[in-house]
C-alpha positions as CSV (number, residue, x, y, z in Angstrom):
1,M,5.3,4.4,-5.9
2,T,1.6,4.4,-7.0
3,K,0.1,3.5,-10.1
4,L,-0.8,7.2,-10.6
5,E,2.8,8.5,-9.8
6,L,4.2,6.1,-12.5
7,I,1.6,7.6,-14.6
8,R,3.1,11.1,-14.0
9,E,6.5,9.8,-14.4
10,I,6.0,7.9,-17.7
11,G,4.1,11.7,-18.9
12,N,7.2,13.5,-17.9
13,E,9.8,11.3,-19.7
14,T,7.6,10.6,-23.1
15,G,5.3,14.1,-23.2
16,Y,2.3,11.7,-23.6
17,S,-1.3,12.3,-22.2
18,H,-1.9,10.9,-18.7
19,R,-5.0,9.2,-20.2
20,A,-3.6,7.6,-22.9
21,I,-0.9,6.0,-20.6
22,S,-3.3,5.1,-18.2
23,E,-5.2,3.2,-20.9
24,I,-2.3,1.7,-22.0
25,L,-0.9,0.8,-18.5
26,E,-4.3,-0.7,-17.5
27,A,-4.2,-2.6,-20.8
28,G,-0.9,-4.1,-20.3
29,M,-1.8,-5.3,-16.5
30,D,-4.9,-6.7,-17.8
31,I,-3.3,-9.1,-20.4
32,C,-0.4,-9.8,-17.9
33,K,-3.1,-11.1,-15.2
34,K,-5.1,-12.9,-18.1
35,T,-1.8,-14.5,-19.1
36,V,-1.0,-15.6,-15.5
37,L,-4.4,-17.0,-14.9
38,N,-4.1,-19.1,-18.1
39,G,-1.0,-20.7,-16.7
40,E,1.6,-19.1,-18.7
41,N,4.4,-16.6,-17.8
42,V,5.1,-13.3,-18.7
43,S,8.5,-12.7,-19.1
44,L,9.8,-8.8,-19.3
45,R,13.6,-8.9,-20.5
46,G,15.8,-7.0,-17.9
47,F,12.9,-6.9,-15.6
48,G,11.6,-10.1,-14.3
49,T,8.8,-13.0,-15.1
50,F,5.5,-12.8,-13.6
51,G,3.8,-16.4,-13.0
52,H,2.2,-18.7,-10.4
53,K,3.3,-21.1,-7.8
54,V,1.6,-24.0,-6.3
55,R,1.4,-24.1,-2.6
56,K,1.1,-27.7,-1.4
57,Q,-1.6,-28.9,1.1
58,K,-0.5,-28.5,4.7
59,V,-2.1,-28.4,8.1
60,A,-2.6,-25.7,9.9
61,R,-3.4,-24.6,13.4
62,I,-6.3,-21.8,14.9
63,I,-4.8,-21.0,18.0
64,T,-7.5,-19.1,19.5
65,K,-9.7,-22.1,18.9
66,Q,-7.4,-24.8,19.8
67,Q,-8.3,-26.5,16.0
68,T,-6.4,-27.9,13.4
69,I,-7.2,-27.3,10.0
70,V,-6.1,-28.6,6.5
71,V,-5.3,-25.6,3.8
72,P,-5.7,-27.3,0.4
73,E,-3.6,-27.1,-2.4
74,H,-3.8,-23.6,-4.2
75,K,-2.0,-21.1,-6.6
76,I,-0.8,-18.0,-5.6
77,P,1.0,-15.1,-8.0
78,S,4.8,-15.0,-8.2
79,F,7.7,-12.7,-9.3
80,K,10.9,-13.4,-10.2
81,P,13.3,-10.5,-10.8
82,A,15.9,-10.8,-13.7
83,K,19.5,-11.2,-13.0
84,E,20.3,-7.9,-14.0
85,F,17.5,-6.3,-12.0
86,V,18.9,-8.3,-8.7
87,K,22.6,-7.3,-9.7
88,N,21.8,-3.5,-9.7
89,L,19.8,-3.8,-6.6
90,K,23.2,-4.9,-4.5
């Protein structure tokens, strides 16, 4: 499902305009991104938690060049689904 499809579904369910839903959804995503970038988690009860993980430094290889490189420690975004969500998928 794309963002546009999600906006349409919410509009069909609630009767709100697509423009209003789009603005609210964009604002929510921006707040979620800013919160995770500040090192905090965003928890949505029954859905899951958005956060970040730290990948440790590691040695990698570029096979085509027969070269070894060091990949520094870095952060990546993460999502951990709620237990209820996982249970419903099974």
